[in-house]
N, C-alpha and C positions, 0 to 999 in steps of 0.2 A: 591485204598485205602480204608482200613475197615472203618465204620460210628465210631468204638472205636477210631481208630488212629487219625482222624479229630476231634472227642470231644476232645481228649488229648490234640491235637495241640490247638484246641480254648480255654482249660482250661488254658493251657500254657499262652498265648497270653494274656488272661484277668488276667492273674496273673502279667505278664509284666507290664501292665498298671497299675495295683493298686500301684505296688511298685514305678513306674514312678511317679504316683501322690503324692506317700509320700515324696521321692526327690526334686520332684520340689514345694511343698510347705514350707519346709523347707530353701530352697532356696529363695521363697518369702518371709517368713519372715527374713530372712538376708537381703535381698535387701531393707526392708520396710524403714528402716533410712538411705538406702543409696541411692538408687536412683528407679525413679517412675516407668522410661521405663522397668527396668528389674523386677521392683515387678509385674507389669501389665503382662510382658510377661508370668512369671511363676506362677502368680495366675492363669491365664486363662489357662495355659497348664495344671495345677493340675487339674482342675476340668474337663478339657477336657479328659485327660486320666482317671478320676475317671468315668465318663461316659463311656468311652469305655470299661473299665473293667464289666460294668454292674453291678451285682447283686443288680437289682432293688427291690430284697427282704428286702434288709438291708435299701435301701432308704425308702422303705415303712415303715418299722419298726421304723426309724429315724421320719419318718413324723408322727407317731402315739404315739410315746412315749415320744418325746423331744420338749418340749413347745417353745422353743428358736429356733429350727428350723422351725417350724411351722409359730412364728412369722416374721420370715425374708420372707416367703412367702407372709404371709397377707401384710406387709408392702410393698412389691413390687405390689401385687395384686392391693393395691390402685393406684397406679400410669396408669397400664393398664384400670381398669375400668374408671378412671376419663376421659381418652382419650375422652369417648363417648361424653362428653360435653364442652372440652376446646376450649378456645379462639384463643391458638396458632394455628402457622403452622405446617405441620407434621414436618418438619426438626428440630423444637423446641422443639417437642415432642419424634422425636426419640432422640434426644441430651439429654434431661432429663433422657429417660427411660437408655441410654447407662452409664448414669452416677450413677444411681441408680440401675443396673443390678447386680452390687458387691451381694446386698442380694438375688437373685436368684441364682448366681453362687455360695454364700455362702453357699446356703444350703447343697450342695454336700459334703463342707470340713467337716460337721461333720460326714459323714461315713471315709473320710481321715482321719482324727486326732481318728477314734477309735481304733486305733494301740498306744502302750504306748510310743514306741518308737520315733515315730514318733513326738507325742506331746513334748516329754523330749526335743529333738533335735531341733523342731523348736521354743521352747520358749528361751533355752539358745543361739541359734542362733541370734535371733533377741537381746537378753541382751550383746551377743558381738558385733555385730552392734552397740548398744547404747553406750556401753562402748567406742568403737572405736571412735565413734562421740564426746564424753566427753574429749577424751584426744587431739583429733586433735583441738577442741575448746580452750584448753587451748593453746595449741602450738600457735593457733592463737593469744592469748591474748596477748601471751608473744612475738610477732613478727615474729614467724615461721609459714606463712601460706603458707602449702603446696599444698593447693587446690586451690588457686588464685579463689575462688569464693566468691559472696556476698563482694566484697570489701566495708568497711565500715558498715559492718552488723554483727550479731553475728551468723549468717548462718554458717553450715559448709558445709554438703551434700545438705541441702534443707534449704529455709529461716529460718529466725528468726523466725517466728510464731511456724512453726511444731518443729525448735530445741529446742525451748522454752517448749512446750509441751510433748516431746521426753523426754527431761531432767528431768522434772517434775514430769514426770510417773516413770523413770528409778530411781530416787530420791527415789521413794515410793518402788519399788521394789528389791532396794538395803535394804533398812530399814527392809523390811518384811521378805528376806532372810537372815541376821543379826538374825531376831529373833527366827527364823524356824532352821538356819543349826549353831553349835557350832564350828563344824570344821574351816567354813572360815567365822566365825562372824568378826575377826578384818578386814579382807580384805574389807568384805561387809559394813563396819562401815564406814572405811577409804571413799570408792567408795561414799558412802551416802552424807558423808561430803564435798568431792569433786562436786557431784550433786550438792547437795543443795546449796554452794556457788556461783556457776555457773549460776543458775539459778535465784537469786537475784542481784548479782552484775558482772556477766559479759553480760547475755542474755536480749535481747530487746523485747522479746515478751512480751507484756501484758497478753497474755492467758496464758503464761505458769506460770506467778508470780499465779493469780486466781487458775489455777489448782493445782499448788504446795500447796497454803494452803489448798485448799481442799482436797486435797490427806491426808496433815500434820492432819487436822482435823478427815479426817476417820481414819487413821491408827490407833491415839489415843484411836477411840472409840472402834476399834477393839480389839486391845490389852488391853484396860486398861478401857474399858467401860465407864459410863457418868462421872466416877470420872476422868479418864483420858481425857475426852472430854474437861472438863472445865479446867484442867491444859492445855491442848493444844491450847483453845481458848486464855487465859491471856501466853502462850509462842508465839503464832501468833503474840498477840497486841504488846508484847516485841518484837519481831524480826521486824515487819513492824516499829515502832519507831525507833529500831536501824538504820533500812537501810535508814528511810527518814531523818538521822542525818548524816549517813555516806554518803562519795563521793560515789555514784552506778548508775548502770543506770536505777535503779527501780525508784531511787531517782527523776531522772532526766524525765521519763516516767511519773511518778506520778504526778509532778508539770506540767508538759507538757500536760495532759491531763486537768486538774484543768484549765489552763491558757484556752486552748480549748473550755472548757465547757461555760465558762464566755464568750468568743468571741461569741460562737453560741448564748447566750440568747440575746447579741448586734446585732444579725443579721449576723454576718460573719460566713459563713457554709463551707469556701472551707478549711476547715481544715481535717485531718485524723479523730477525734472525731466529728467535725459537721457535716462531709459527712455521718459519721453512726446514728447519733441521725437523719439526714434529711430521710436516709434508714428506719429508723424505724419508723418515724412518718408516712410517705407516706404508709409503708406496714400497719400499723394498721389503715389508711383510708383505703386502700382497703379490709381488714378484716371487718371492720365492713361493708363495700360495700355489700360484699358477705360473711355472715357470717356461713352459713350453710354448702355447698361443694364448696366453692369457684368459681373460673375462670379455673380449669381445668387443666391437666399434661402442664407443659412446660410453662405456661401461664405467669409467673413472670415479665419478661422482658415487654413483650407488655401490661401487665396488670398496670405495675409499668409507663411505659411512658405515660400512659391517666390520671395521677394524678402528674406527676412532674411539677412542674412549670417549665417556659420557661428558665430561669437560674440555674436551678437545674441540678446536674450531673444526668445520668442515671446509671442503674445496672442493672446485669442478677440477682442478687441475694443480698438479703438485710444485708448479712453477721450476720445472725442470724438463724438459723437451724427452729426454731419453727414457726417464721414469714414467712419464706420462707416455709413451709408445708402449713402454715395458709391460706397465700393467694391463693395459688393453689388447696387445697381441703379442706378449712374452719375449722369448726369445727370438722367435719368429721376427716380430716388428723390427725388436735389436738390430738385426743382420740386414734387414732391407735399409732402415734408418741409416747404419752404420755405410752400407752398399752405395747407397745415396750420396754421402759426402767423399767417400774414398773415390767412388768416380769421377765426382766433381774434379777431386784434387789431379788424379793421374790424366784425365782428358784435358786439363788447363796447360800439360807440357806440349799438344798439341799446336796451340794457340801461339802467335809472336809475342815477344818481350811485352809490351805494356798490356795487350789483352790477357796477356797466360798472370801476369803479377796480380792485374785487378781481379781475376778468377780467382785465386787464390785467397784473396783478401775475401772476398766475399763468403768464400764456405769457411774459411778461417774465424771471422767476427761471430758468422750466425754458430756455428758448431761450437766456438766458446761460450757464446751469449746463452746457447740451450744448456749449459750445465747450470744455469742461475733463473733462466725463465723459458716458459714453452712458447718459445718466437716461432715455431712454424705453426702453430693453433694461431698465435697473435695475427689479426690483419694485417698490421704495419710491416713488421720486419719479417712476416713470411711473403707478404707481398712484393717486399723488397727483395728478398732470395731469389723468387720465382722470377719476377721481371728481369734483374740483372743475370739470373743466369742463364736466360733465353736471350738475352742481348750481347751477354758475350759468346756464348756456345753457338748460336744462331747459324754462324758461317764455320764451323769447326770442320766440315769436309773439306774448306779451301782453304782455311788458316787464318781467316778474319785478316785478310792484308788490308783492306779499305779503313776500318776500324784503325788498325795501327797507325796507318797511315793518317787518319784522320785528327787523332789524337796528337801523334808527333807534328 
């Protein structure tokens, strides 16, 4: 067999792996709202195929020209470097590394998403899965629980926390697509109204409420500048007042939180809100005890146990990503995390209108949600951030024009 024949076969094999990586990432995007196991399998498979496809010159070019790809590696490097002084065991360190390895793997997705069709199909496969979740949520609400999961909960394929976040983000997506696509404007408007009603009156996830109103304000600013933002603030106040007056899950959850805060002030901590406040208090204590570089990778559980009182619940994470990072890496970690989010926001202005707005919505929804959850640690929300950041910024050097045209 001649050298040219071997080279041709190797080239063909590499192209096959390249195409497989694109197919697998589309499946991963579709699976994101539906199945954590399927999501992880195809997310990893896509990256492995991308690596086997070679093209290291492209990866080097991505690293050189794409700020967000670089920030992914910097963020993961933080976890590697801080193993050197961690008080955690090897198993705890490896566990945390595995949870945040999505950022290392996500670096390769910037190359996978360099293909226009892959970006387009991945985005709309996710949106189709989110729409399926919305429809099944309504069926469940009206008594037809097809999946028979999360009984007594508003969760569909996944728990109410993710479902609330998903539908809040999806409502934003429907609204933005209604503005940018005249042909399907009526369809997207109806879907926006259905998703918004679901978040406010059916969903039980408090994080979903916060993300929904944050994205409503963001969209108003994006579309109508500061005048629109002011109107949106008034509209949000009106919506909040209306949902508190009408029977709704939002109303029930609001007054439950208010009651639990009052109970916490009286020393009763064994409620959902009370536990979170305890987690925050003890985490802040740890941060001020080790303010500069924290206690190291994977050390949160061990460090937390050292300050928790005898009758307090122990936890492996504080349900707040900023505190989770602050305890492990101190001020250094907070700077890196904020640099990740700030770079995301700044780089979004290099993108055309639709891609820019979606990029801003991704970082706002995750950054806000991280105030009440460790979402970069979590598989689904963390992978959502990694996948959509790579999708939207994969062609940052040439302005993502194809994505804009495909959506519009």
